[in-house]
C-alpha positions as CSV (number, residue, x, y, z in Angstrom):
1,K,-26.6,42.0,-27.1
2,N,-23.2,41.9,-29.4
3,Q,-24.9,42.0,-32.7
4,K,-26.8,39.0,-31.7
5,A,-30.4,38.4,-31.1
6,I,-31.1,36.0,-27.9
7,L,-34.2,34.5,-27.6
8,T,-34.7,32.3,-23.9
9,I,-37.6,30.3,-23.7
10,K,-38.3,28.9,-20.0
11,D,-40.3,26.9,-18.0
12,N,-40.6,26.5,-14.4
13,G,-40.6,22.8,-14.1
14,V,-38.4,20.5,-12.5
15,G,-35.7,20.9,-14.9
16,V,-33.5,18.0,-16.6
17,K,-31.1,16.0,-14.7
18,E,-27.9,17.2,-15.5
19,E,-26.3,14.3,-17.1
20,K,-29.2,14.4,-19.9
21,L,-28.3,18.1,-20.7
22,P,-25.6,17.3,-23.2
23,H,-27.7,15.1,-25.2
24,L,-30.9,17.1,-25.6
25,F,-29.9,18.3,-29.1
26,E,-28.8,14.7,-30.3
27,Q,-30.9,13.1,-33.3
28,F,-33.8,10.8,-31.8
29,Y,-32.9,11.6,-28.0
30,R,-35.9,11.2,-25.7
31,G,-34.8,12.5,-22.5
32,D,-38.1,11.8,-20.5
33,E,-38.8,8.1,-19.8
34,S,-42.3,8.4,-19.6
35,R,-42.7,9.8,-23.2
36,N,-40.5,6.7,-24.7
37,S,-43.7,5.1,-25.7
38,K,-43.8,4.2,-29.6
39,N,-46.8,6.9,-30.3
40,E,-45.2,9.8,-28.5
41,G,-42.7,12.1,-30.3
42,S,-39.5,11.1,-32.6
43,G,-36.9,13.1,-30.6
44,L,-36.3,15.3,-33.6
45,G,-37.3,18.5,-32.3
46,L,-34.7,20.0,-30.6
47,Y,-32.1,18.6,-33.0
48,V,-33.8,20.4,-35.9
49,C,-34.0,23.5,-33.9
50,Q,-30.1,22.9,-33.4
51,Y,-29.4,22.5,-37.2
52,I,-31.5,25.3,-38.2
53,I,-29.9,27.8,-36.1
54,K,-26.3,26.7,-36.9
55,Q,-27.3,27.1,-40.4
56,H,-28.0,30.5,-40.0
57,G,-24.6,31.2,-37.8
58,G,-26.3,30.9,-34.6
59,Q,-26.0,28.6,-31.5
60,I,-28.6,26.8,-29.0
61,Y,-28.3,25.8,-25.7
62,A,-30.0,24.7,-22.7
63,A,-29.4,25.0,-19.1
64,N,-31.6,24.4,-15.5
65,D,-32.5,27.7,-13.9
66,H,-35.3,27.4,-11.9
67,G,-36.7,24.9,-14.5
68,L,-35.4,24.1,-18.0
69,A,-34.1,27.1,-19.9
70,V,-33.7,26.9,-23.9
71,T,-31.6,29.8,-25.2
72,M,-30.9,30.6,-29.0
73,E,-28.6,33.0,-30.2
74,L,-28.7,34.3,-33.9
75,P,-26.7,36.9,-35.6
76,V,-28.2,40.4,-36.5
77,A,-28.6,40.7,-40.1
78,K,-26.6,43.7,-41.6
79,E,-28.8,45.8,-43.6
80,K,-28.1,46.2,-47.4
81,G,-25.7,49.1,-48.2
82,V,-24.4,49.5,-45.0
C-alpha cells in the first residue's frame, strides 16, 4: 500500500487498556501486571522492534481491534537500476 509493506499481527484476547497503549513501545515497559515478576521478561521486546523498524524508515503501532493488533509499516525497497 503506497509503496509500503504492511504487516499486522493480531490476537483475539481482551486487548490492552487504552491508557497503556501509548506506552507499549517504551523501554522496560511491562503492561501486564501478572508478568511483572523478576523472572519474566525485560520489557524490551516491542522497544527493540520499534527501534529496528524506525532504523529502516518504517513505523510500528498498536491498537485494540477485537484483541491487540500490532501493525508494522516498512518502505518497499527500490530495485537497483530503477
